[in-house]
C-alpha positions in Angstrom: -11.8 -14.9 -4.8 -12.7 -11.5 -3.5 -11.1 -9.8 -0.4 -12.7 -7.0 1.6 -10.5 -5.2 4.2 -11.4 -2.4 6.5 -8.5 -0.5 8.0 -9.0 1.0 11.4 -6.8 3.6 13.2 -7.2 2.9 16.9 -6.2 5.5 19.5 -3.2 4.4 21.6 -4.4 2.8 24.8 -7.7 1.6 23.3 -6.3 -1.5 21.5 -7.7 -3.9 24.2 -11.2 -2.3 23.9 -11.2 -2.7 20.2 -9.9 -6.3 20.2 -12.4 -7.2 22.9 -15.3 -6.0 20.8 -14.2 -8.3 17.9 -13.5 -11.2 20.2 -16.9 -11.1 21.9 -19.2 -10.3 19.0 -21.2 -12.7 17.0 -20.1 -12.1 13.4 -23.1 -14.0 11.9 -20.9 -15.1 9.1 -21.3 -18.9 9.6 -23.4 -20.2 6.8 -23.4 -16.9 4.8 -23.3 -18.0 1.1 -19.9 -17.3 -0.5 -18.0 -16.5 2.8 -14.7 -18.4 3.1 -12.7 -16.8 5.9 -12.0 -13.9 8.3 -9.0 -12.6 10.2 -8.5 -9.5 12.3 -4.9 -8.2 11.8 -2.9 -5.9 14.1 -0.4 -3.7 12.4 2.2 -1.2 13.5 1.7 1.7 15.9 2.9 5.2 15.6 2.7 8.2 18.0 -1.1 8.5 17.5 -2.6 5.1 16.7 -2.3 1.4 16.1 -3.4 0.1 12.7 -5.8 -2.8 12.4 -7.4 -4.5 9.4 -10.4 -6.8 9.2 -9.8 -9.2 6.3 -12.6 -11.3 4.9 -12.5 -13.6 1.9 -15.4 -14.4 -0.3 -16.0 -16.6 -3.4 -17.0 -13.5 -5.4 -17.7 -9.7 -5.2 -21.4 -10.6 -5.6 -21.3 -12.8 -2.5 -19.7 -10.0 -0.5 -22.2 -7.4 -1.7 -25.2 -9.7 -1.0 -23.9 -10.1 2.6 -23.7 -6.3 3.0 -27.4 -6.1 2.3 -28.4 -9.0 4.5 -29.9 -9.3 8.0 -26.7 -11.1 9.0 -24.7 -8.0 8.2 -27.0 -5.8 10.2 -26.9 -8.2 13.2 -23.1 -8.4 13.0 -22.7 -4.7 13.2 -25.3 -3.8 15.8 -23.8 -3.3 19.2 -20.2 -3.5 17.9 -19.1 -0.2 19.3 -16.1 0.1 21.6 -16.0 3.0 24.1 -15.8 6.6 22.8 -12.4 7.7 21.7 -11.3 4.3 20.3 -11.5 5.2 16.6 -9.3 7.9 15.1 -11.7 8.2 12.2 -14.0 6.1 10.0 -12.8 2.7 8.8 -11.4 2.7 5.3 -12.8 -0.1 3.1 -10.4 -1.6 0.5 -11.5 -4.4 -1.8 -9.5 -6.7 -4.1 -10.3 -9.3 -6.7 -7.8 -12.2 -7.1 -6.4 -12.3 -10.6 -3.9 -15.2 -10.0 
């Protein structure tokens, strides 16, 4: 199993905008070879932002990498922009391979 997570720092007061983008978008993940699941996670808040993570699981790193080069990936990410000021910076990608 392979896990890809993007961590997002979302400006206070923009949480609903961010969540609505994810709720209303078509992920284009159904039927993608090697895809096994997705969750959007909401973490703690501090004085500046609320932490979120997108968590996708894949059969392998190769399946994830193939998706990132696919039309499904491009379609999923087109128009997925909340209003200006939502993000505190670029998402931070973290990847993990299951060993147990």
